[in-house]
TORKOL-724175 format. One record per residue (C-alpha): residue number from 1; x, z, y. Coordinates in Angstrom, 3 decimals. Layout:
SITE seq        x        z        y
SITE NUM        X        Z        Y
...
***
This chain:
SITE seq        x        z        y
SITE   1   -9.027  -11.978    6.944
SITE   2   -6.750   -9.730    9.218
SITE   3   -7.743  -10.321   12.981
SITE   4   -4.469   -9.170   14.294
SITE   5   -5.440  -10.260   17.836
SITE   6   -7.930   -7.337   17.886
SITE   7   -4.893   -5.235   18.612
SITE   8   -4.108   -6.077   22.160
SITE   9   -8.019   -6.948   22.832
SITE  10   -8.912   -3.568   24.053
SITE  11  -13.068   -4.475   24.961
SITE  12  -13.195   -6.175   21.439
SITE  13  -11.349   -3.103   19.821
SITE  14  -13.488   -0.515   21.336
SITE  15  -16.753   -2.947   20.412
SITE  16  -15.567   -3.234   16.939
SITE  17  -14.849    0.662   16.794
SITE  18  -18.457    1.228   16.768
SITE  19  -18.215    4.560   15.499
SITE  20  -15.068    6.004   17.111
SITE  21  -12.773    6.040   14.867
SITE  22   -9.679    5.509   17.294
SITE  23  -11.063    8.432   19.327
SITE  24  -11.530   10.772   16.427
SITE  25   -8.292    9.830   14.886
SITE  26   -6.344   11.108   18.378
SITE  27   -7.928   14.420   17.842
SITE  28   -5.335   15.956   15.187
SITE  29   -3.809   17.821   18.673
SITE  30   -7.146   19.615   19.024
SITE  31   -7.595   20.113   15.483
SITE  32   -4.406   22.032   15.413
SITE  33   -5.410   23.948   18.732
SITE  34   -8.443   24.827   17.670
SITE  35   -7.501   26.277   14.043
SITE  36   -4.580   28.082   15.571
SITE  37   -7.337   29.886   17.666
SITE  38   -9.565   30.374   14.759
SITE  39   -6.647   31.992   12.722
SITE  40   -6.058   34.826   15.905
SITE  41   -9.791   35.567   16.002
SITE  42   -9.584   36.387   12.208
SITE  43   -6.825   37.906   12.826
SITE  44   -4.713   35.884    9.937
SITE  45   -1.433   37.881   10.829
SITE  46   -2.673   40.891    9.165
SITE  47   -3.376   38.618    5.711
SITE  48   -0.408   40.878    3.867
SITE  49    1.323   43.725    4.571
SITE  50    3.887   42.478    2.679
SITE  51    5.390   39.414    1.574
SITE  52    3.171   38.256   -1.560
SITE  53    4.867   37.459   -5.436
SITE  54    3.865   33.840   -5.246
SITE  55    1.799   31.340   -3.254
SITE  56   -0.895   29.011   -4.547
SITE  57   -2.205   26.104   -2.502
SITE  58   -5.213   24.870   -4.254
SITE  59   -5.757   21.325   -3.499
SITE  60   -8.775   18.787   -4.092
SITE  61   -9.577   15.495   -3.690
SITE  62   -8.630   14.053   -0.029
SITE  63   -6.474   15.129    2.579
SITE  64   -5.518   18.529    0.827
SITE  65   -3.321   17.051   -1.887
SITE  66   -1.024   15.184    0.750
SITE  67   -1.082   18.308    3.062
SITE  68   -0.272   20.581    0.258
SITE  69    3.040   18.494   -0.896
SITE  70    4.246   18.313    2.730
SITE  71    3.765   22.122    3.266
SITE  72    5.773   22.844   -0.263
SITE  73    8.489   20.350    1.137
SITE  74    8.462   22.085    4.546
SITE  75    8.937   25.683    2.907
SITE  76   11.429   23.884    0.312
SITE  77   13.560   25.183   -2.653
SITE  78   14.734   28.023   -0.301
SITE  79   11.428   29.332   -0.174
SITE  80   11.956   33.651   -0.994
SITE  81    8.668   33.249   -3.390
SITE  82    7.258   30.385   -5.849
SITE  83    4.968   28.118   -4.170
SITE  84    2.476   26.560   -6.423
SITE  85    0.366   23.260   -5.965
SITE  86   -2.457   23.134   -8.254
SITE  87   -6.128   21.305   -8.774
SITE  88   -7.710   24.935  -10.632
SITE  89   -6.475   28.434  -10.274
SITE  90   -3.353   29.467  -12.442
SITE  91   -4.580   32.161  -14.938
SITE  92   -1.708   34.282  -13.605
SITE  93   -2.740   35.113  -10.383
SITE  94   -3.185   38.814   -9.308
SITE  95   -3.598   41.084   -6.642
SITE  96   -0.015   40.315   -5.745
SITE  97   -0.382   36.814   -5.234
SITE  98   -1.587   34.620   -2.052
SITE  99   -4.169   31.865   -2.223
SITE 100   -4.618   28.692    0.097
SITE 101   -7.576   26.483   -0.263
SITE 102   -9.086   23.253    1.220
SITE 103  -11.945   20.989   -0.069
SITE 104  -13.819   17.845    1.862
SITE 105  -16.696   18.825   -0.755
SITE 106  -18.774   22.037    0.882
SITE 107  -20.223   21.888   -2.587
SITE 108  -17.519   21.716   -4.947
SITE 109  -18.075   24.083   -7.928
SITE 110  -14.672   23.726   -9.293
SITE 111  -13.005   25.083   -6.196
SITE 112  -15.614   27.882   -5.905
SITE 113  -15.153   29.542   -8.864
SITE 114  -11.607   29.073   -8.635
SITE 115  -11.862   31.349   -5.213
SITE 116  -14.216   33.532   -6.675
SITE 117  -11.545   34.487   -9.582
SITE 118   -8.815   34.900   -7.102
SITE 119  -10.852   37.234   -4.742
SITE 120  -12.127   39.065   -7.753
SITE 121   -8.603   39.709   -9.292
SITE 122   -7.518   40.782   -5.772
SITE 123   -5.702   37.795   -4.255
SITE 124   -5.204   37.525   -0.640
SITE 125   -7.216   34.176   -0.059
SITE 126   -7.487   31.832    2.802
SITE 127  -10.347   29.303    2.837
SITE 128   -9.890   25.951    4.898
SITE 129  -13.632   24.817    4.595
SITE 130  -16.752   24.771    6.553
SITE 131  -18.588   28.090    6.631
SITE 132  -21.419   26.999    4.392
SITE 133  -21.365   26.205    0.647
SITE 134  -20.523   27.421   -2.500
SITE 135  -16.753   27.742   -1.582
SITE 136  -17.518   29.759    1.217
SITE 137  -19.750   31.921   -0.461
SITE 138  -17.653   32.518   -3.144
SITE 139  -15.272   34.305   -0.568
SITE 140  -17.736   35.627    1.576
SITE 141  -16.848   39.145    2.649
SITE 142  -13.258   38.900    0.685
SITE 143  -11.337   35.919    2.022
SITE 144  -10.206   34.903    5.090
SITE 145  -12.072   31.752    6.644
SITE 146  -10.676   29.106    8.725
SITE 147  -13.929   26.386    9.075
SITE 148  -13.208   23.222   10.953
SITE 149  -14.200   23.432   14.906
SITE 150  -13.530   19.936   15.816
SITE 151  -15.861   17.352   13.901
SITE 152  -14.225   14.414   12.066
SITE 153  -14.306   12.605    9.466
SITE 154  -12.700   13.974    5.998
SITE 155   -9.922   11.567    5.921
SITE 156   -8.941   12.044    9.202
SITE 157   -8.901   16.147    8.722
SITE 158   -4.957   16.360    8.707
SITE 159   -4.149   18.157   11.718
SITE 160   -6.987   20.679   10.565
SITE 161   -5.521   21.125    7.326
SITE 162   -2.198   21.032    8.043
SITE 163   -2.796   23.882   10.941
SITE 164   -4.504   26.251    8.451
SITE 165   -2.064   25.648    5.990
SITE 166    0.924   26.704    8.359
SITE 167   -0.746   29.442    9.847
SITE 168   -1.022   30.543    6.534
SITE 169    2.500   30.455    5.515
SITE 170    3.005   32.103    8.726
SITE 171    1.095   34.845    8.279
SITE 172    3.138   35.311    4.915
SITE 173    6.027   35.202    6.553
SITE 174    6.997   31.993    5.041
SITE 175    7.069   29.433    7.569
SITE 176    8.159   30.058   11.571
SITE 177    6.066   27.651   13.996
SITE 178    4.671   27.217   17.316
SITE 179    1.112   25.296   16.589
SITE 180    0.787   25.176   20.732
SITE 181    4.054   22.962   20.311
SITE 182    3.009   20.982   17.187
SITE 183   -0.426   20.697   19.325
SITE 184    1.416   19.276   22.027
SITE 185    3.390   16.810   20.448
SITE 186    0.532   15.165   18.635
SITE 187   -1.723   15.230   21.528
SITE 188    1.613   12.990   22.991
SITE 189    1.755   10.415   19.958
SITE 190   -2.094   10.110   20.217
SITE 191   -1.588    8.987   24.189
SITE 192    1.313    6.747   22.902
SITE 193   -1.022    5.044   20.299
SITE 194   -4.011    4.640   22.737
SITE 195   -5.955    1.707   22.198
SITE 196   -5.100    0.502   26.093
SITE 197   -1.589    0.473   24.798
SITE 198    0.220   -3.266   24.045
SITE 199    1.354   -3.427   20.321
SITE 200    5.101   -3.820   21.420
SITE 201    5.084   -0.149   23.275
SITE 202    2.153    1.008   20.718
SITE 203    3.900    2.985   17.383
SITE 204    0.825    2.920   15.499
SITE 205    0.177   -0.668   16.181
SITE 206    3.277   -1.904   15.444
SITE 207    3.185   -0.065   12.090
SITE 208   -0.428   -1.730   11.443
SITE 209    1.056   -4.911   12.011
SITE 210    4.383   -4.330   10.277
SITE 211    1.968   -3.178    7.010
SITE 212   -0.710   -6.091    7.202
SITE 213   -0.756   -8.614    4.921
SITE 214    2.453   -6.874    2.692
SITE 215    2.001   -4.569   -0.639
SITE 216    4.046   -1.697    0.904
SITE 217    6.394    0.834   -0.582
SITE 218    6.623    3.637    0.956
SITE 219    9.742    5.388    0.452
SITE 220   10.768    8.802    1.762
SITE 221   14.594    9.479    2.457
SITE 222   14.379   13.121    1.520
SITE 223   11.568   15.741    0.409
SITE 224    9.578   15.989    3.683
SITE 225    9.475   12.220    4.150
SITE 226    8.068   11.743    1.076
SITE 227    5.751   14.148    1.370
SITE 228    4.721   11.896    4.644
SITE 229    4.631    8.577    2.697
SITE 230    2.147   10.303    0.523
SITE 231   -0.285   10.819    3.300
SITE 232    0.664    7.664    4.792
SITE 233   -1.005    5.872    1.314
SITE 234   -3.937    7.912    1.107
SITE 235   -4.291    7.128    4.902
SITE 236   -3.868    3.325    4.191
SITE 237   -6.036    3.774    0.916
SITE 238   -8.876    5.343    2.704
SITE 239   -8.787    3.310    5.870
SITE 240   -7.413    0.075    5.101
SITE 241   -8.005   -0.770    1.379
SITE 242   -4.218   -0.904    1.408
SITE 243   -2.729    0.326   -2.185
SITE 244    0.915    1.773   -2.027
SITE 245    3.527    2.902   -4.186
SITE 246    5.344    5.997   -2.856
SITE 247    8.303    7.568   -4.201
SITE 248   11.363    9.785   -3.128
SITE 249   14.473    6.775   -2.523
SITE 250   16.431    8.016   -5.137
SITE 251   13.544    7.946   -7.657
SITE 252   12.226    4.418   -6.451
SITE 253   16.536    3.105   -6.797
SITE 254   16.114    4.275  -10.222
SITE 255   13.314    2.225  -11.009
SITE 256   15.671   -0.774  -11.089
SITE 257   13.356   -3.864  -11.642
SITE 258   11.050   -2.920   -8.565
SITE 259   13.940   -1.826   -6.199
SITE 260   15.720   -4.950   -6.742
SITE 261   12.190   -6.649   -5.856
SITE 262   12.324   -5.066   -2.570
SITE 263   15.429   -5.602   -1.681
SITE 264   15.227   -9.346   -2.094
SITE 265   12.597   -9.332    0.408
SITE 266   13.515   -9.981    3.899
SITE 267   17.149   -9.727    2.816
SITE 268   19.749  -11.739    4.936
SITE 269   19.480  -14.408    2.235
SITE 270   15.767  -14.824    3.467
SITE 271   17.233  -15.255    7.403
SITE 272   15.480  -18.834    7.716
SITE 273   12.486  -17.978    5.537
SITE 274    9.064  -18.814    7.569
SITE 275    7.362  -15.462    7.613
SITE 276    3.804  -17.672    7.797
SITE 277    4.584  -18.382    4.391
SITE 278    5.114  -15.400    2.512
SITE 279    2.509  -14.502    0.228
SITE 280   -0.178  -11.688    1.074
SITE 281    1.554   -9.973   -2.094
SITE 282    4.648   -9.878   -0.791
SITE 283    6.627   -6.576   -1.238
SITE 284    8.043   -4.662    1.795
SITE 285    9.982   -1.517    1.693
SITE 286    9.603    0.831    4.137
SITE 287   12.060    3.787    4.562
SITE 288   10.310    6.963    5.592
SITE 289   12.891    9.356    7.659
SITE 290   11.588   12.494    9.264
SITE 291   14.999   13.830    9.965
SITE 292   16.676   13.783   13.031
SITE 293   19.999   15.116   11.985
SITE 294   23.491   13.670   10.888
SITE 295   22.237   14.162    6.958
SITE 296   19.215   12.047    7.743
SITE 297   21.314    9.489    9.486
SITE 298   23.776    9.337    6.355
SITE 299   20.586    9.375    4.313
SITE 300   18.959    6.500    6.448
SITE 301   22.360    4.353    6.726
SITE 302   22.669    4.658    2.704
SITE 303   19.266    3.033    2.187
SITE 304   19.461    0.323    4.847
SITE 305   22.359   -0.836    3.425
SITE 306   20.890   -1.320   -0.226
SITE 307   17.793   -2.858    1.212
SITE 308   18.604   -5.147    4.404
SITE 309   15.393   -5.827    4.650
SITE 310   13.647   -2.624    5.058
SITE 311   11.738   -1.009    7.345
SITE 312   12.418    1.911    9.014
SITE 313    9.869    5.064    9.968
SITE 314   10.990    7.496   12.284
SITE 315    9.048    9.289   14.856
SITE 316   11.741    8.137   17.475
SITE 317   14.439   10.355   19.508
SITE 318   11.547   11.791   21.786
SITE 319   10.147   14.138   19.165
SITE 320   12.412   17.195   19.109
SITE 321   14.542   17.603   15.522
SITE 322   12.226   20.044   13.813
SITE 323   10.717   19.208   10.403
SITE 324    7.535   20.535   11.281
SITE 325    6.962   18.423   14.705
SITE 326    8.474   15.032   13.016
SITE 327    6.018   15.412    9.973
SITE 328    3.077   15.777   11.599
SITE 329    3.869   13.253   14.135
SITE 330    4.450   10.706   11.428
SITE 331    1.091   11.700    9.453
SITE 332   -0.782   10.969   12.458
SITE 333    0.842    7.884   12.952
SITE 334   -0.191    6.671    9.953
SITE 335   -3.638    7.777   10.138
SITE 336   -4.156    5.731   13.380
SITE 337   -2.248    2.839   12.086
SITE 338   -4.315    2.782    9.192
SITE 339   -7.456    2.875   11.524
SITE 340   -6.127   -0.352   12.869
SITE 341   -5.282   -1.851   10.457
SITE 342   -8.705   -1.431    8.541
SITE 343  -10.331   -2.211   11.578
SITE 344   -8.571   -5.693   12.165
SITE 345   -9.194   -6.380    8.272
SITE 346  -12.708   -5.762    8.702
SITE 347  -12.891   -2.259    6.230
SITE 348  -14.358   -0.028    8.675
SITE 349  -18.030    0.603    9.742
SITE 350  -19.584   -1.616    7.398
SITE 351  -23.247   -0.240    5.973
SITE 352  -22.944    2.814    4.176
SITE 353  -19.182    3.589    5.144
SITE 354  -18.169    6.703    4.419
SITE 355  -15.717    8.150    6.859
SITE 356  -18.767    8.590    8.942
SITE 357  -19.710   11.776    7.071
SITE 358  -18.049   14.742    9.219
SITE 359  -16.925   18.106    8.655
***
C-alpha cells in the first residue's frame, strides 16, 4: 500500500529512510567528480596512441547494461569505429581493440576470464570495478583501473559507471565532454529533488507520484531517450519493485495492441473519469525525451498526438541542450524517484535488503 503522504513529510521520510538511500542517491555528481579525478591520476587520456579498431563494452547484471546502452546511443551511428555491447569478450578482440568493463560483483569469474583474455591479447582495457577480487586481479599491471571512491549501493552507482564510460570514450577520442559540467548538473538535480522540497516543486517526487499504482510504459522518443528509459526501468525494479515496459516509440507504435491500450488511458474520452477508480494495473505511457531541439519537439508532438493521455518526462529547459547532460539528469531523476516510490511503498530498508551492500 502506497503512503504518498510520506513525500511531503520530511521528518517521517527521514525516519523511514533509515539507510539514508535518498542521500546516497543524491551523490551522483560526487561519483562523477571522483571518477574523473581517478581517470586523471592514472593517465587515462594516454589510453591509446591511435583510435582503436573497435570498442567493446562488457556488461554484467546491474547498472552496467543500461549505462552501456546509453554510451552506445550517445556515440550513435556516426561513431567512427564499431562499438559493441556484450556480456562476454568477443572472439575477435585483439591488440587493436579497446575494452571497457564494469561489474557490481567483485567475484565475477566470467568477467575475470574475459578481462584476462583481453589483456593477454594486448587490447587496451579499462576496468570500472573495485580494486579487489578476481576481476581487478585479472587486469593487474595491464588494465587501467577506475575503482569507485564514493561508497554507494551498487544500484545507485549510475554516476560512477557513466563517468567511467565517458572518460574512457573521451580518452579514445570518440566522445568529447566536460565531466565537471556533468557533475555540477547532477548536483543541481539532486538539489531540485531534495527531500525537503514539496512534491509540486520536486521533479523526482512528482515523477514518483505519477508512476505510483500504474503499469508504466517507458517509451523513448529517440535512441538516447530510450537508453535512459532502460535505466529508469532498472531503477524502478531495483528500488520500488515496479515492472516496466521499455521501447523506442516507433517500436512501441508497432505493438498495436499495447499502443491502442495506452492511447485509451487518460485520453479525452476519459476526461470525467475519477482517477481514484483506476485499477492498480492501469497502463500509463511515459514519453521519455532527453532532447531539447526542434527535432525533439517534432518527436514529442507526434507521439503526444497519438497518445493524448501520455506523460512527457524531460529534464526541463534549465538543463542545457547537450545529450550527455540531459540524459544524465534524467537517469538520476529516475534513481531518486524510484527510491522515493520504494520508501512510500514500504519496499526499502526491510530485513536483508540487498541495497545496503556497498561498493
